[in-house]
RODODO-314721 format. One line per 2 residues: number of its first residue (from 0); their letters; for each residue x, y, z of C-alpha. Coordinates in steps of 0.02 Angstrom, whole numbers, plus 50000, padded with zeros to 5 digits. Example, Ala and Ser with C-alpha at 12.3 -4.5 7.8 and 13.67 -1.06 7.14 Angstrom:
! RODODO-314721
0) AS) 50615:49775:50390; 50684:49947:50357
***
This chain:
! RODODO-314721
0) MG) 49566:50568:49303; 49633:50722:49409
2) HV) 49566:50644:49606; 49729:50645:49693
4) CP) 49723:50499:49823; 49722:50580:50008
6) WW) 49891:50577:50086; 49814:50471:50239
8) HV) 49800:50336:50125; 49981:50285:50106
10) YT) 49995:50162:50218; 49865:50061:50093
12) FD) 50009:50063:49979; 50169:50083:50065
14) NA) 50188:49944:50224; 50248:49762:50206
16) LR) 50149:49681:50102; 50208:49805:49953
18) RL) 50391:49713:49987; 50291:49545:49936
20) FY) 50244:49642:49756; 50356:49759:49733
22) NP) 50536:49745:49706; 50639:49904:49658
24) AA) 50807:49831:49606; 50716:49723:49487
26) IF) 50578:49845:49407; 50690:49970:49411
28) GP) 50879:49918:49386; 50857:49876:49188
30) YV) 50841:50069:49184; 50939:50156:49325
32) NP) 51142:50143:49334; 51237:50209:49484
34) GD) 51285:50379:49480; 51106:50415:49391
36) TV) 50989:50574:49422; 50818:50491:49447
38) MD) 50633:50572:49471; 50523:50472:49584
40) LG) 50349:50573:49531; 50221:50548:49653
42) CG) 50324:50484:49770; 50207:50456:49911
44) AG) 50285:50409:50068; 50461:50358:49973
46) FN) 50457:50148:49930; 50518:50189:49758
48) SI) 50624:50329:49810; 50700:50235:49935
50) GL) 50728:50084:49809; 50792:50203:49699
52) AR) 50899:50296:49809; 51024:50122:49832
54) IV) 51016:50078:49640; 51094:50251:49614
56) GK) 51209:50237:49766; 51333:50391:49828
58) KG) 51351:50476:49671; 51184:50467:49619
60) RV) 51031:50559:49664; 50831:50543:49656
62) FS) 50724:50676:49679; 50556:50633:49767
64) VD) 50413:50763:49703; 50236:50752:49758
66) LQ) 50105:50865:49754; 50074:50862:49958
68) QE) 50174:50900:50060; 50127:50790:50202
70) ML) 50206:50642:50101; 50368:50714:50063
72) NI) 50368:50768:50281; 50342:50535:50283
74) LH) 50468:50530:50195; 50598:50656:50264
76) RR) 50573:50562:50431; 50584:50394:50342
78) IK) 50757:50441:50300; 50817:50565:50401
80) KT) 50939:50450:50501; 51003:50336:50354
82) AL) 51147:50340:50227; 51003:50384:50094
84) AD) 50984:50545:50162; 51098:50630:50060
86) RI) 51034:50583:49912; 50860:50600:49916
88) HT) 50789:50775:49869; 50602:50806:49919
90) HR) 50505:50944:49802; 50335:50986:49805
92) CQ) 50257:50994:49637; 50104:51107:49599
94) AN) 49942:51011:49510; 49999:51097:49364
96) SL) 50176:51102:49357; 50320:51009:49412
98) GI) 50419:51167:49440; 50586:51064:49423
100) EE) 50735:51120:49329; 50836:50961:49359
102) MF) 50873:50855:49198; 50852:50659:49223
104) DF) 50939:50500:49168; 50759:50407:49246
106) IN) 50582:50465:49280; 50474:50343:49367
108) AF) 50285:50385:49382; 50220:50244:49470
110) WM) 50020:50245:49522; 49995:50431:49461
112) VH) 49964:50475:49287; 49786:50451:49315
114) EV) 49779:50582:49457; 49855:50734:49337
116) PD) 49734:50852:49281; 49807:50867:49112
118) IR) 49908:50732:49065; 49980:50821:48897
120) EF) 50018:50943:49010; 50116:50846:49121
122) LR) 50205:50717:48995; 50261:50876:48906
124) QV) 50332:50941:49041; 50409:50769:49087
126) HS) 50474:50748:48922; 50569:50924:48934
128) TL) 50661:50876:49100; 50711:50691:49025
130) RQ) 50890:50695:48945; 50900:50600:48761
132) KG) 50902:50402:48793; 50828:50435:48964
134) KF) 50699:50322:49001; 50512:50367:49094
136) LV) 50432:50204:49170; 50238:50229:49190
138) AE) 50141:50097:49308; 49953:50115:49318
140) PR) 49847:50020:49426; 49740:49896:49344
142) FH) 49583:49897:49469; 49575:50096:49421
144) VS) 49626:50120:49234; 49560:50042:49093
146) AQ) 49649:49972:48951; 49600:50105:48844
148) DF) 49633:50236:48945; 49785:50190:48941
150) QK) 49831:50177:48782; 49774:50351:48755
152) MI) 49917:50399:48867; 50010:50294:48779
154) LT) 49957:50365:48608; 49975:50554:48709
156) AQ) 50153:50519:48759; 50189:50461:48571
158) EV) 50116:50642:48523; 50247:50727:48642
160) GF) 50411:50633:48575; 50413:50480:48685
162) TI) 50455:50296:48601; 50397:50147:48689
164) CN) 50535:50047:48708; 50482:49907:48856
166) QP) 50308:49821:48904; 50352:49751:49065
168) NI) 50250:49657:49186; 50204:49713:49351
170) AF) 50083:49655:49484; 49928:49749:49477
172) SR) 49977:49851:49340; 49996:49901:49177
174) VV) 50173:49972:49117; 50262:50044:48966
176) VF) 50416:50106:48981; 50471:50259:48875
178) SK) 50622:50319:48814; 50676:50496:48731
180) T) 50759:50476:48583
***
């Protein structure tokens, strides 16, 4: 836990093949509504941020958060001349702090929680920024995160105050959707 994938690996996971396995509208549609404010943690080059921006529509907002400025720069270049640019806001976090005061209806953490140095503190910060009845989706790579480690993360999230509301199937991933009740 705690190793961050270097930014130059971004195209390994954010390329044309990804669209064959991951459809943001199908993954996030059950949890995100037009007008919502959402956070995409560990947004990388913005594959999920762009999909989320389409779902939240013109009245919604997406906060794309990453530790690496290079990732945020790539996302900014991808969206700067699109209709989505005014709904996606980039924010650089720190290794031990989200550093964001906004409240969110939905938070996505796709293949990144295993990179966090202090998972309990991370989950506590996520919990504090999620609105009541808000949803928090965590997907971790099956090839990298064991079932036992994933279960430990779930137990820690429950101790912090999250409740499991769904465990959908997403290719190559261990997935849980939490609710803040």
